DSSP file (Angstrom, degrees, kcal/mol; ACC not computed):
  #  RESIDUE AA STRUCTURE BP1 BP2  ACC     N-H-->O    O-->H-N    N-H-->O    O-->H-N    TCO  KAPPA ALPHA  PHI   PSI    X-CA   Y-CA   Z-CA
    1    1 A M              0   0    0      0, 0.0   143,-0.1     0, 0.0   144,-0.1   0.000 360.0 360.0 360.0  80.9   13.1   18.4  -10.0
    2    2 A S        +     0   0    0    141,-0.4     2,-0.3   142,-0.1   142,-0.1   0.654 360.0  59.2 -89.2 -16.0   16.2   20.0  -11.3
    3    3 A T  S  > S-     0   0    0    141,-0.3     4,-1.6     1,-0.1     5,-0.1  -0.720  80.7-119.8-116.5 163.9   18.5   16.9  -11.0
    4    4 A K  H  > S+     0   0    0     -2,-0.3     4,-2.2     1,-0.2     5,-0.2   0.878 115.5  55.7 -63.3 -39.0   18.6   13.4  -12.3
    5    5 A W  H  > S+     0   0    0      1,-0.2     4,-2.8     2,-0.2    -1,-0.2   0.868 103.4  54.9 -64.4 -36.2   18.4   12.1   -8.8
    6    6 A G  H  > S+     0   0    0      2,-0.2     4,-2.3     1,-0.2    -1,-0.2   0.906 109.1  47.2 -62.5 -41.7   15.2   14.1   -8.1
    7    7 A K  H  X S+     0   0    0     -4,-1.6     4,-2.5     2,-0.2    -2,-0.2   0.896 112.6  49.5 -66.5 -39.8   13.6   12.4  -11.2
    8    8 A I  H  X S+     0   0    0     -4,-2.2     4,-2.5     2,-0.2    -2,-0.2   0.921 112.1  47.8 -65.6 -43.2   14.8    9.0  -10.1
    9    9 A L  H  X S+     0   0    0     -4,-2.8     4,-2.4     2,-0.2    -2,-0.2   0.900 112.5  48.9 -64.5 -40.7   13.5    9.5   -6.5
   10   10 A R  H  X S+     0   0    0     -4,-2.3     4,-2.4     2,-0.2    -2,-0.2   0.931 112.5  47.6 -65.5 -44.2   10.1   10.8   -7.8
   11   11 A A  H  X S+     0   0    0     -4,-2.5     4,-2.4     1,-0.2    -2,-0.2   0.907 112.3  50.1 -62.1 -41.4    9.8    7.8  -10.2
   12   12 A T  H  X S+     0   0    0     -4,-2.5     4,-2.5     1,-0.2    -1,-0.2   0.899 110.6  49.6 -63.3 -41.1   10.7    5.4   -7.4
   13   13 A A  H  X S+     0   0    0     -4,-2.4     4,-2.4     2,-0.2    -2,-0.2   0.903 110.6  49.8 -65.0 -41.1    8.2    7.0   -5.1
   14   14 A V  H  X S+     0   0    0     -4,-2.4     4,-2.3     2,-0.2    -2,-0.2   0.926 112.6  47.0 -63.3 -44.3    5.5    6.7   -7.7
   15   15 A I  H  X S+     0   0    0     -4,-2.4     4,-2.5     1,-0.2    -2,-0.2   0.902 112.1  50.3 -65.0 -40.9    6.3    3.1   -8.3
   16   16 A A  H  X S+     0   0    0     -4,-2.5     4,-2.3     2,-0.2    -1,-0.2   0.898 110.6  49.7 -64.6 -40.1    6.3    2.3   -4.6
   17   17 A A  H  X S+     0   0    0     -4,-2.4     4,-2.1     2,-0.2    -2,-0.2   0.912 112.8  46.8 -64.7 -42.1    2.9    4.0   -4.1
   18   18 A A  H  X S+     0   0    0     -4,-2.3     4,-2.6     2,-0.2    -2,-0.2   0.895 111.7  51.3 -66.3 -39.4    1.5    2.0   -7.0
   19   19 A M  H  X S+     0   0    0     -4,-2.5     4,-2.7     2,-0.2    -2,-0.2   0.904 109.4  50.0 -65.2 -40.9    3.0   -1.2   -5.6
   20   20 A A  H  X S+     0   0    0     -4,-2.3     4,-1.8     2,-0.2    -1,-0.2   0.913 112.2  47.8 -63.9 -41.9    1.5   -0.6   -2.2
   21   21 A A  H  X S+     0   0    0     -4,-2.1     4,-2.2     2,-0.2    -2,-0.2   0.910 112.6  49.0 -65.2 -41.4   -2.0    0.1   -3.7
   22   22 A A  H  X S+     0   0    0     -4,-2.6     4,-2.8     1,-0.2     5,-0.3   0.912 109.3  52.0 -64.9 -42.0   -1.7   -3.0   -5.8
   23   23 A F  H  X S+     0   0    0     -4,-2.7     4,-2.7     1,-0.2    -1,-0.2   0.875 108.5  52.6 -60.4 -36.2   -0.7   -5.1   -2.8
   24   24 A T  H  X S+     0   0    0     -4,-1.8     4,-2.2     2,-0.2    -2,-0.2   0.932 111.4  44.7 -66.5 -45.3   -3.7   -3.8   -1.0
   25   25 A L  H  X S+     0   0    0     -4,-2.2     4,-2.1     2,-0.2    -2,-0.2   0.924 116.4  46.0 -64.3 -43.7   -6.1   -4.8   -3.8
   26   26 A I  H  X S+     0   0    0     -4,-2.8     4,-2.5     1,-0.2    -2,-0.2   0.890 111.3  53.0 -66.6 -39.0   -4.5   -8.2   -4.2
   27   27 A G  H  X S+     0   0    0     -4,-2.7     4,-2.1    -5,-0.3    -1,-0.2   0.883 108.2  50.6 -63.3 -38.5   -4.4   -8.7   -0.4
   28   28 A G  H  X S+     0   0    0     -4,-2.2     4,-1.0     2,-0.2    -1,-0.2   0.906 110.7  48.8 -64.2 -41.5   -8.2   -7.9   -0.3
   29   29 A A  H  < S+     0   0    0     -4,-2.1     4,-0.4     1,-0.2     3,-0.3   0.901 112.1  48.8 -65.0 -40.0   -8.8  -10.4   -3.0
   30   30 A G  H >X S+     0   0    0     -4,-2.5     3,-0.9     1,-0.2     4,-0.5   0.850 107.5  54.9 -67.5 -34.6   -6.7  -13.1   -1.2
   31   31 A T  H 3X S+     0   0    0     -4,-2.1     4,-2.5     1,-0.2     3,-0.4   0.743  90.4  76.4 -70.0 -23.0   -8.5  -12.4    2.1
   32   32 A S  H 3X S+     0   0    0     -4,-1.0     4,-1.9    -3,-0.3     5,-0.3   0.800  85.5  62.8 -62.1 -27.7  -11.9  -13.1    0.4
   33   33 A C  H <> S+     0   0    0     -3,-0.9     4,-1.6    -4,-0.4    -1,-0.2   0.948 112.8  33.8 -61.0 -47.8  -11.2  -16.8    0.5
   34   34 A V  H  X S+     0   0    0     -4,-0.5     4,-1.1    -3,-0.4    -2,-0.2   0.840 113.7  62.0 -75.3 -33.3  -11.1  -16.9    4.3
   35   35 A A  H  < S+     0   0    0     -4,-2.5    21,-0.3    20,-0.2    -2,-0.2   0.851 123.2  15.6 -64.2 -35.4  -13.8  -14.2    4.6
   36   36 A W  H  < S+     0   0    0     -4,-1.9    -1,-0.2    -5,-0.2    -2,-0.2   0.559 134.9  36.4-115.6 -10.9  -16.5  -16.1    2.9
   37   37 A N  H ><  +     0   0    0     -4,-1.6     3,-1.8    -5,-0.3     4,-0.4   0.201  69.4 115.4-130.6  18.2  -15.3  -19.7    2.8
   38   38 A A  G >< S+     0   0    0     -4,-1.1     3,-1.1     1,-0.3     7,-0.2   0.833  77.1  60.5 -59.9 -30.8  -13.4  -20.4    6.1
   39   39 A D  G 3  S+     0   0    0      1,-0.2     3,-0.4    -5,-0.1    -1,-0.3   0.652 100.0  55.6 -72.2 -13.8  -16.0  -22.9    7.1
   40   40 A T  G <  S+     0   0    0     -3,-1.8    -1,-0.2     1,-0.2    -2,-0.2   0.478  91.0  73.1 -95.5  -2.8  -15.2  -25.1    4.0
   41   41 A Y  S X  S-     0   0    0     -3,-1.1     3,-0.7    -4,-0.4    -1,-0.2   0.339  91.3-140.0 -96.0   6.9  -11.5  -25.5    4.8
   42   42 A G  G >   -     0   0    0     -3,-0.4     3,-1.0     1,-0.2    -1,-0.3  -0.332  58.6 -17.0  76.5-152.1  -11.9  -27.9    7.7
   43   43 A R  G >  S+     0   0    0      1,-0.2     3,-1.1     2,-0.2     4,-0.4   0.775 123.8  70.7 -64.7 -28.8   -9.9  -27.9   10.9
   44   44 A A  G <  S+     0   0    0     -3,-0.7    -1,-0.2     1,-0.3    -2,-0.2   0.841 115.5  23.1 -60.3 -33.7   -7.1  -25.7    9.5
   45   45 A F  G X> S+     0   0    0     -3,-1.0     3,-1.0    -7,-0.2     4,-0.7   0.111  86.4 113.8-120.5  21.0   -9.4  -22.6    9.5
   46   46 A A  G X4 S+     0   0    0     -3,-1.1     3,-0.8     1,-0.3    -2,-0.1   0.851  76.1  57.5 -61.4 -34.3  -11.9  -23.6   12.1
   47   47 A A  G 34 S+     0   0    0     -4,-0.4    -1,-0.3     1,-0.2     4,-0.2   0.735 101.7  57.5 -68.5 -21.4  -10.8  -20.8   14.4
   48   48 A F  G X4 S+     0   0    0     -3,-1.0     3,-1.2     1,-0.2    -1,-0.2   0.697  82.9  84.7 -81.5 -19.9  -11.5  -18.3   11.6
   49   49 A V  G X< S+     0   0    0     -3,-0.8     3,-1.5    -4,-0.7    -1,-0.2   0.887  89.4  47.7 -56.4 -46.9  -15.2  -19.2   11.2
   50   50 A P  G 3  S+     0   0    0      0, 0.0    -1,-0.3     0, 0.0    -2,-0.1   0.739 114.0  50.4 -66.3 -17.7  -16.5  -16.9   14.0
   51   51 A Y  G <> S+     0   0    0     -3,-1.2     4,-2.1    -4,-0.2     3,-0.4   0.210  73.1 111.2-104.1  13.9  -14.4  -14.1   12.6
   52   52 A M  H <> S+     0   0    0     -3,-1.5     4,-2.2     1,-0.2     5,-0.2   0.887  76.4  54.2 -57.4 -40.5  -15.6  -14.3    9.0
   53   53 A P  H  > S+     0   0    0      0, 0.0     4,-1.9     0, 0.0    -1,-0.2   0.869 107.1  51.9 -62.5 -33.4  -17.4  -11.0    9.3
   54   54 A V  H  > S+     0   0    0     -3,-0.4     4,-1.9     2,-0.2    -2,-0.2   0.928 110.9  46.8 -65.8 -44.1  -14.2   -9.3   10.4
   55   55 A Y  H  X S+     0   0    0     -4,-2.1     4,-1.9     2,-0.2   -20,-0.2   0.828 108.3  55.8 -68.3 -31.1  -12.3  -10.7    7.5
   56   56 A Q  H  X S+     0   0    0     -4,-2.2     4,-2.1   -21,-0.3    -1,-0.2   0.894 106.2  51.6 -64.4 -39.2  -15.2   -9.6    5.2
   57   57 A L  H  X S+     0   0    0     -4,-1.9     4,-2.8     1,-0.2    -2,-0.2   0.892 106.2  54.4 -63.2 -39.3  -14.7   -6.1    6.5
   58   58 A F  H  X S+     0   0    0     -4,-1.9     4,-2.8     1,-0.2     5,-0.2   0.900 106.4  52.3 -59.2 -40.5  -10.9   -6.4    5.7
   59   59 A V  H  X S+     0   0    0     -4,-1.9     4,-2.3     2,-0.2    -2,-0.2   0.940 112.0  44.7 -61.4 -47.3  -11.9   -7.3    2.1
   60   60 A Y  H  X S+     0   0    0     -4,-2.1     4,-2.5     2,-0.2     5,-0.2   0.921 114.6  48.2 -64.2 -44.3  -14.1   -4.2    1.8
   61   61 A I  H  X S+     0   0    0     -4,-2.8     4,-2.8     1,-0.2     5,-0.3   0.923 112.7  48.6 -62.9 -44.3  -11.5   -1.9    3.4
   62   62 A N  H  X S+     0   0    0     -4,-2.8     4,-2.1    -5,-0.2    -1,-0.2   0.889 111.5  50.0 -64.4 -38.5   -8.7   -3.2    1.3
   63   63 A A  H  X S+     0   0    0     -4,-2.3     4,-1.9    -5,-0.2    -2,-0.2   0.949 115.5  41.5 -64.7 -47.8  -10.7   -2.8   -1.9
   64   64 A V  H  X S+     0   0    0     -4,-2.5     4,-2.4     1,-0.2    -2,-0.2   0.942 118.2  44.5 -67.3 -47.6  -11.7    0.8   -1.2
   65   65 A T  H  X S+     0   0    0     -4,-2.8     4,-2.4    -5,-0.2    -1,-0.2   0.840 111.4  54.8 -69.2 -30.8   -8.3    1.9    0.1
   66   66 A G  H  X S+     0   0    0     -4,-2.1     4,-2.1    -5,-0.3    -1,-0.2   0.917 110.2  45.7 -65.4 -42.6   -6.5    0.1   -2.8
   67   67 A I  H  X S+     0   0    0     -4,-1.9     4,-2.2     2,-0.2    -2,-0.2   0.913 113.5  49.3 -66.1 -42.4   -8.6    2.0   -5.3
   68   68 A V  H  X S+     0   0    0     -4,-2.4     4,-2.6     1,-0.2    -2,-0.2   0.902 109.7  53.1 -62.4 -40.2   -8.1    5.3   -3.5
   69   69 A G  H  X S+     0   0    0     -4,-2.4     4,-2.1     2,-0.2    -2,-0.2   0.889 108.5  48.9 -62.6 -40.2   -4.4    4.5   -3.4
   70   70 A L  H  X S+     0   0    0     -4,-2.1     4,-2.1     2,-0.2    -1,-0.2   0.904 111.8  49.5 -65.3 -40.6   -4.3    4.0   -7.2
   71   71 A W  H  X S+     0   0    0     -4,-2.2     4,-2.2     1,-0.2    -2,-0.2   0.913 111.4  48.7 -63.8 -42.5   -6.2    7.2   -7.7
   72   72 A L  H  X S+     0   0    0     -4,-2.6     4,-2.1     2,-0.2    -1,-0.2   0.851 108.5  54.2 -66.5 -34.0   -3.7    9.1   -5.4
   73   73 A T  H  X S+     0   0    0     -4,-2.1     4,-2.1     2,-0.2    -1,-0.2   0.913 107.8  49.9 -64.3 -41.8   -0.8    7.5   -7.3
   74   74 A Y  H  X S+     0   0    0     -4,-2.1     4,-2.3     1,-0.2    -2,-0.2   0.910 110.2  50.4 -60.1 -42.6   -2.3    8.9  -10.5
   75   75 A R  H  X>S+     0   0    0     -4,-2.2     5,-2.4     1,-0.2     4,-1.3   0.853 107.3  54.9 -64.2 -34.5   -2.6   12.3   -8.8
   76   76 A L  H  <5S+     0   0    0     -4,-2.1    -1,-0.2     3,-0.2    -2,-0.2   0.903 109.5  46.3 -65.1 -41.5    1.0   12.0   -7.8
   77   77 A V  H  <5S+     0   0    0     -4,-2.1    74,-0.6     1,-0.2    -2,-0.2   0.899 114.5  47.7 -66.3 -40.5    2.1   11.5  -11.4
   78   78 A R  H  <5S-     0   0    0     -4,-2.3    -1,-0.2    -5,-0.2    -2,-0.2   0.652 119.0-109.7 -78.4 -15.6   -0.1   14.3  -12.6
   79   79 A G  T  <5 -     0   0    0     -4,-1.3    -3,-0.2    -5,-0.2     2,-0.1   0.915  44.4-174.7  91.6  48.2    1.2   16.7   -9.9
   80   80 A G    > < -     0   0    0     -5,-2.4     3,-0.6    -8,-0.2     4,-0.4  -0.434  30.2-126.9 -75.1 150.5   -1.6   17.3   -7.5
   81   81 A N  T 3  S+     0   0    0      1,-0.2     4,-0.2     2,-0.1     3,-0.2   0.876 108.6  27.4 -63.8 -39.1   -1.3   19.8   -4.6
   82   82 A R  T 3> S+     0   0    0      1,-0.1     4,-2.3     2,-0.1    -1,-0.2   0.203  88.9 106.3-110.0  15.1   -2.3   17.3   -1.9
   83   83 A A  H <> S+     0   0    0     -3,-0.6     4,-2.6     2,-0.2     5,-0.2   0.901  79.7  51.1 -63.8 -41.6   -1.2   14.1   -3.6
   84   84 A Y  H  > S+     0   0    0     -4,-0.4     4,-2.5     1,-0.2     5,-0.2   0.950 112.5  45.3 -61.0 -49.7    1.9   13.6   -1.4
   85   85 A A  H  > S+     0   0    0      1,-0.2     4,-2.3    -4,-0.2    -1,-0.2   0.877 112.8  52.3 -63.0 -37.4   -0.2   14.1    1.8
   86   86 A G  H  X S+     0   0    0     -4,-2.3     4,-2.7     2,-0.2    -1,-0.2   0.911 109.5  48.4 -64.4 -42.8   -2.8   11.7    0.5
   87   87 A I  H  X S+     0   0    0     -4,-2.6     4,-2.5     2,-0.2     5,-0.2   0.930 111.9  48.9 -63.7 -45.1   -0.3    9.0   -0.3
   88   88 A V  H  X S+     0   0    0     -4,-2.5     4,-1.9     1,-0.2    -2,-0.2   0.917 113.6  48.0 -61.1 -42.3    1.3    9.3    3.2
   89   89 A G  H  X S+     0   0    0     -4,-2.3     4,-1.9    -5,-0.2    -2,-0.2   0.921 112.8  46.2 -64.1 -45.0   -2.2    9.1    4.8
   90   90 A I  H  X S+     0   0    0     -4,-2.7     4,-2.4     1,-0.2    -1,-0.2   0.865 111.0  52.6 -70.2 -34.2   -3.4    6.1    2.8
   91   91 A V  H  X S+     0   0    0     -4,-2.5     4,-2.4     2,-0.2    -1,-0.2   0.881 107.8  52.0 -67.9 -36.1   -0.1    4.3    3.4
   92   92 A C  H  X S+     0   0    0     -4,-1.9     4,-2.1    -5,-0.2    -2,-0.2   0.906 110.1  48.9 -62.6 -40.4   -0.5    4.9    7.1
   93   93 A L  H  X S+     0   0    0     -4,-1.9     4,-2.6     2,-0.2     5,-0.2   0.893 108.8  53.0 -65.2 -39.6   -4.0    3.4    6.8
   94   94 A Y  H  X S+     0   0    0     -4,-2.4     4,-2.7     1,-0.2     5,-0.3   0.930 108.5  51.0 -57.6 -45.3   -2.6    0.4    4.9
   95   95 A L  H  X S+     0   0    0     -4,-2.4     4,-2.4     1,-0.2    -2,-0.2   0.911 111.1  47.4 -60.1 -44.0   -0.1   -0.1    7.8
   96   96 A V  H  X S+     0   0    0     -4,-2.1     4,-2.6     2,-0.2     5,-0.2   0.946 114.4  44.9 -64.7 -48.6   -2.9    0.0   10.4
   97   97 A T  H  X S+     0   0    0     -4,-2.6     4,-2.5     1,-0.2    -2,-0.2   0.898 114.7  48.5 -66.4 -38.6   -5.2   -2.4    8.5
   98   98 A A  H  X S+     0   0    0     -4,-2.7     4,-2.5    -5,-0.2    -1,-0.2   0.902 112.2  50.0 -65.9 -39.3   -2.4   -4.8    7.7
   99   99 A G  H  X S+     0   0    0     -4,-2.4     4,-2.2    -5,-0.3    -2,-0.2   0.909 111.8  47.0 -64.7 -42.3   -1.2   -4.8   11.3
  100  100 A V  H  X S+     0   0    0     -4,-2.6     4,-2.5     2,-0.2    -2,-0.2   0.923 113.4  48.5 -65.1 -43.2   -4.7   -5.5   12.6
  101  101 A Q  H  X S+     0   0    0     -4,-2.5     4,-2.6     1,-0.2    -2,-0.2   0.891 110.6  51.5 -64.3 -38.5   -5.1   -8.3   10.1
  102  102 A M  H  X S+     0   0    0     -4,-2.5     4,-2.9     2,-0.2     5,-0.3   0.900 109.0  51.5 -62.5 -40.1   -1.7   -9.7   11.1
  103  103 A W  H  X S+     0   0    0     -4,-2.2     4,-2.4     2,-0.2     5,-0.2   0.940 111.5  46.1 -63.5 -46.7   -2.8   -9.6   14.7
  104  104 A Y  H  X S+     0   0    0     -4,-2.5     4,-2.8     1,-0.2     5,-0.2   0.945 115.5  46.5 -59.7 -47.6   -6.0  -11.5   14.0
  105  105 A S  H  X S+     0   0    0     -4,-2.6     4,-2.5     1,-0.2     5,-0.2   0.911 113.7  47.1 -63.7 -43.0   -4.2  -14.1   11.9
  106  106 A S  H  X>S+     0   0    0     -4,-2.9     5,-1.7     2,-0.2     4,-1.0   0.885 114.7  47.4 -67.3 -36.9   -1.4  -14.6   14.4
  107  107 A T  H  <5S+     0   0    0     -4,-2.4    -2,-0.2    -5,-0.3    -1,-0.2   0.929 116.0  42.9 -68.6 -44.9   -3.8  -14.9   17.3
  108  108 A L  H  <5S+     0   0    0     -4,-2.8    -2,-0.2    -5,-0.2    -1,-0.2   0.853 120.4  41.1 -72.9 -33.8   -6.1  -17.3   15.5
  109  109 A K  H  <5S-     0   0    0     -4,-2.5    -1,-0.2    -5,-0.2    -2,-0.2   0.612 104.3-131.4 -85.0 -12.7   -3.3  -19.4   14.0
  110  110 A E  T  <5 +     0   0    0     -4,-1.0     2,-0.2     1,-0.2    -3,-0.2   0.930  64.2 123.3  58.6  49.4   -1.3  -19.2   17.3
  111  111 A V  S   <S-     0   0    0     -5,-1.7    -1,-0.2    -6,-0.2    -2,-0.1  -0.754  70.3 -67.3-126.8 175.1    1.9  -18.3   15.5
  112  112 A S    >   -     0   0    0     -2,-0.2     3,-1.7     1,-0.1    -1,-0.1  -0.277  44.2-117.4 -62.3 150.2    4.3  -15.3   15.8
  113  113 A F  T 3  S+     0   0    0      1,-0.3     3,-0.4     2,-0.1    -7,-0.1   0.849 116.9  46.2 -56.8 -37.0    3.0  -11.9   14.7
  114  114 A F  T 3  S+     0   0    0      1,-0.2    -1,-0.3    -8,-0.1    -2,-0.1   0.319  97.1  74.9 -92.6   8.3    5.6  -11.8   12.0
  115  115 A D    <   +     0   0    0     -3,-1.7    -1,-0.2     1,-0.1    -2,-0.1  -0.212  65.8 103.0-109.8  40.7    4.9  -15.3   10.8
  116  116 A T    >>  -     0   0    0     -3,-0.4     3,-1.3    -5,-0.1     4,-0.9  -0.412  67.4-148.4-121.1  54.9    1.6  -14.5    9.0
  117  117 A A  T 34 S+     0   0    0      1,-0.3    -2,-0.0     2,-0.2    -3,-0.0  -0.349  72.5  23.1 -61.6 144.9    2.6  -14.4    5.4
  118  118 A P  T 3> S+     0   0    0      0, 0.0     4,-2.0     0, 0.0    -1,-0.3  -0.982 122.0  56.3 -90.3   0.4    1.4  -12.8    3.1
  119  119 A N  H <> S+     0   0    0     -3,-1.3     4,-2.3     1,-0.2    -2,-0.2   0.880 104.9  55.1 -61.0 -36.5    0.2  -10.1    5.5
  120  120 A S  H  X S+     0   0    0     -4,-0.9     4,-2.1     1,-0.2    -1,-0.2   0.892 106.2  51.3 -64.6 -37.8    3.7   -9.6    6.9
  121  121 A M  H  > S+     0   0    0      2,-0.2     4,-2.4     1,-0.2    -1,-0.2   0.909 108.7  51.4 -64.6 -41.3    5.0   -9.0    3.4
  122  122 A R  H  X S+     0   0    0     -4,-2.0     4,-2.5     1,-0.2    -2,-0.2   0.926 108.6  51.6 -60.4 -43.6    2.3   -6.3    2.9
  123  123 A L  H  X S+     0   0    0     -4,-2.3     4,-2.4     1,-0.2    -1,-0.2   0.903 109.9  49.1 -60.8 -41.6    3.3   -4.7    6.2
  124  124 A Y  H  X S+     0   0    0     -4,-2.1     4,-2.5     2,-0.2    -1,-0.2   0.906 111.1  49.5 -65.8 -41.4    7.0   -4.5    5.2
  125  125 A V  H  X S+     0   0    0     -4,-2.4     4,-2.2     2,-0.2    -2,-0.2   0.911 112.4  48.1 -63.8 -41.7    6.2   -3.1    1.7
  126  126 A Y  H  X S+     0   0    0     -4,-2.5     4,-2.5     2,-0.2    -2,-0.2   0.912 111.6  49.7 -65.2 -41.8    3.9   -0.4    3.3
  127  127 A A  H  X S+     0   0    0     -4,-2.4     4,-2.5     1,-0.2    -2,-0.2   0.919 112.0  47.6 -63.9 -43.1    6.6    0.5    5.9
  128  128 A L  H  X S+     0   0    0     -4,-2.5     4,-2.4     2,-0.2    -1,-0.2   0.883 111.4  51.4 -65.9 -37.1    9.3    0.8    3.2
  129  129 A T  H  X S+     0   0    0     -4,-2.2     4,-2.3     2,-0.2    -2,-0.2   0.926 111.0  47.6 -64.0 -44.2    7.0    3.0    1.1
  130  130 A L  H  X S+     0   0    0     -4,-2.5     4,-1.8     2,-0.2    -2,-0.2   0.910 111.3  50.7 -63.5 -41.9    6.3    5.2    4.1
  131  131 A I  H  X S+     0   0    0     -4,-2.5     4,-2.6     1,-0.2    -1,-0.2   0.911 109.6  51.3 -61.5 -42.3   10.0    5.5    4.9
  132  132 A L  H  X S+     0   0    0     -4,-2.4     4,-2.1     1,-0.2    -2,-0.2   0.918 109.7  49.1 -60.7 -43.8   10.7    6.4    1.2
  133  133 A F  H  < S+     0   0    0     -4,-2.3     4,-0.2     1,-0.2    -1,-0.2   0.803 112.1  49.0 -69.3 -27.6    8.0    9.1    1.3
  134  134 A I  H >< S+     0   0    0     -4,-1.8     3,-1.2    -5,-0.2    -2,-0.2   0.895 109.2  53.1 -73.7 -40.5    9.5   10.5    4.5
  135  135 A I  H >< S+     0   0    0     -4,-2.6     3,-1.9     1,-0.3     6,-0.2   0.897 102.1  57.8 -61.5 -41.1   13.0   10.4    3.1
  136  136 A V  T 3< S+     0   0    0     -4,-2.1     9,-0.3     1,-0.3    -1,-0.3   0.608 103.9  54.9 -70.0  -7.7   12.0   12.5    0.0
  137  137 A K  T <  S+     0   0    0     -3,-1.2    -1,-0.3    -4,-0.2    -2,-0.2   0.327  77.5 119.7-103.7   6.9   10.8   15.2    2.4
  138  138 A L  S <> S-     0   0    0     -3,-1.9     4,-3.2    -4,-0.1     3,-0.4  -0.433  80.6-104.6 -65.8 149.1   14.1   15.6    4.2
  139  139 A P  H  > S+     0   0    0      0, 0.0     4,-0.8     0, 0.0    -1,-0.1   0.835 115.9  39.1 -50.2 -48.7   15.5   19.1    3.8
  140  140 A D  H  4 S+     0   0    0      1,-0.2     4,-0.3     2,-0.2     3,-0.1   0.838 122.1  43.1 -73.8 -30.5   18.3   18.5    1.2
  141  141 A I  H >> S+     0   0    0     -3,-0.4     4,-1.5    -6,-0.2     3,-1.5   0.822 100.3  70.1 -82.9 -32.1   16.2   15.9   -0.8
  142  142 A R  H 3< S+     0   0    0     -4,-3.2    -1,-0.2     1,-0.3    -2,-0.2   0.818  93.8  57.4 -55.8 -34.0   13.0   17.9   -0.7
  143  143 A D  T 3< S+     0   0    0     -4,-0.8  -141,-0.4    -5,-0.2    -1,-0.3   0.762 107.7  47.6 -70.4 -24.2   14.5   20.5   -3.1
  144  144 A M  T <4 S+     0   0    0     -3,-1.5     2,-0.6    -4,-0.3  -141,-0.3   0.805 107.7  58.2 -84.6 -30.7   15.2   17.9   -5.7
  145  145 A V     <  -     0   0    0     -4,-1.5     2,-0.5    -9,-0.3    -1,-0.1  -0.897  59.8-179.3-111.2 120.2   11.8   16.2   -5.6
  146  146 A D        +     0   0    0     -2,-0.6     3,-0.2     1,-0.1    -3,-0.1  -0.943   8.9 175.5-121.0 109.3    8.6   18.2   -6.4
  147  147 A F  S    S+     0   0    0     -2,-0.5   -64,-0.1     1,-0.2    -1,-0.1   0.585  74.9  65.9 -87.0 -10.6    5.4   16.3   -6.2
  148  148 A T  S    S+     0   0    0    -69,-0.1    -1,-0.2   -67,-0.1   -66,-0.1   0.760  90.7  70.3 -83.9 -24.2    3.2   19.3   -6.9
  149  149 A A  S    S-     0   0    0     -3,-0.2   -69,-0.1     1,-0.1   -70,-0.1  -0.689  84.6-118.8 -94.2 144.9    4.3   20.0  -10.4
  150  150 A P        -     0   0    0      0, 0.0   -72,-0.1     0, 0.0   -71,-0.1  -0.283  54.8 -67.8 -69.2 168.5    3.5   17.8  -13.3
  151  151 A W        -     0   0    0    -74,-0.6     6,-0.1     1,-0.1   -74,-0.0  -0.322  44.4-132.5 -57.3 137.6    6.3   16.1  -15.2
  152  152 A R  S    S+     0   0    0      1,-0.1    -1,-0.1    -3,-0.1     3,-0.0   0.921  95.0  36.8 -59.9 -47.7    8.4   18.8  -17.0
  153  153 A N  S >> S-     0   0    0      1,-0.1     3,-1.8    -3,-0.0     4,-0.8  -0.920  83.9-133.1-108.4 129.7    8.5   16.9  -20.3
  154  154 A P  T 34 S+     0   0    0      0, 0.0     3,-0.3     0, 0.0     4,-0.2   0.806 107.9  48.9 -53.9 -29.5    5.3   14.9  -21.2
  155  155 A K  T >> S+     0   0    0      1,-0.2     3,-0.7     2,-0.1     4,-0.6   0.651  94.8  73.3 -84.5 -14.1    7.4   11.9  -22.1
  156  156 A S  T <4 S+     0   0    0     -3,-1.8     4,-0.5     1,-0.2     3,-0.3   0.801  97.3  48.1 -72.6 -26.2    9.5   12.0  -18.8
  157  157 A G  T 3X S+     0   0    0     -4,-0.8     4,-2.6    -3,-0.3     5,-0.3   0.557  90.8  84.0 -86.3  -7.6    6.5   10.7  -16.8
  158  158 A A  H <> S+     0   0    0     -3,-0.7     4,-2.6     1,-0.2     5,-0.2   0.896  88.3  49.8 -64.1 -40.9    5.8    7.9  -19.2
  159  159 A A  H  X S+     0   0    0     -4,-0.6     4,-2.5    -3,-0.3    -1,-0.2   0.950 116.0  40.0 -65.8 -49.1    8.4    5.5  -17.8
  160  160 A A  H  > S+     0   0    0     -4,-0.5     4,-2.5     2,-0.2    -2,-0.2   0.917 118.3  48.2 -67.3 -42.5    7.3    5.9  -14.1
  161  161 A G  H  < S+     0   0    0     -4,-2.6    -1,-0.2     2,-0.2    -2,-0.2   0.897 113.3  48.2 -63.8 -39.8    3.6    5.9  -15.0
  162  162 A G  H  < S+     0   0    0     -4,-2.6    -2,-0.2    -5,-0.3    -1,-0.2   0.905 112.9  47.0 -67.4 -42.1    4.0    2.9  -17.2
  163  163 A L  H  <        0   0    0     -4,-2.5    -2,-0.2     1,-0.3    -1,-0.2   0.895 360.0 360.0 -65.0 -39.8    6.0    1.0  -14.5
  164  164 A A     <        0   0    0     -4,-2.5    -1,-0.3    -5,-0.2    -2,-0.2   0.508 360.0 360.0 -65.6 360.0    3.4    1.9  -11.9
């Protein structure tokens, strides 16, 4: 990370990874209402009742992958050898689980696939995070951003780590 832009891109990537992991944990917590209580919400969620075990599985998957995502974000800040690949992999998993959950919700609510807030917002955040991580590996940008090395100055990572 020899340039100011490299530091800014790395900090942005760290913040985006942390935000995606946080959205996953929060999304899992939000899904728990339907996963265990869909039968108490009346006609509005009557279609969800037979699929409560599926939504319970979404809660478990989101909790585990969210925690793994936070750990990988920490590894990204500390400069792990495989942290970049781990983040890209976990964000791809986030995309798949959010897409499947969006499909279930849109089918059961009988609405458009992209009209399933807040799952649609999670999907957009994950897609933008993945795009950002792909951009930082483009040939000219890759030389500026180094995820394998720890922060050069111990205080330089404080801002990105604190924001994340």
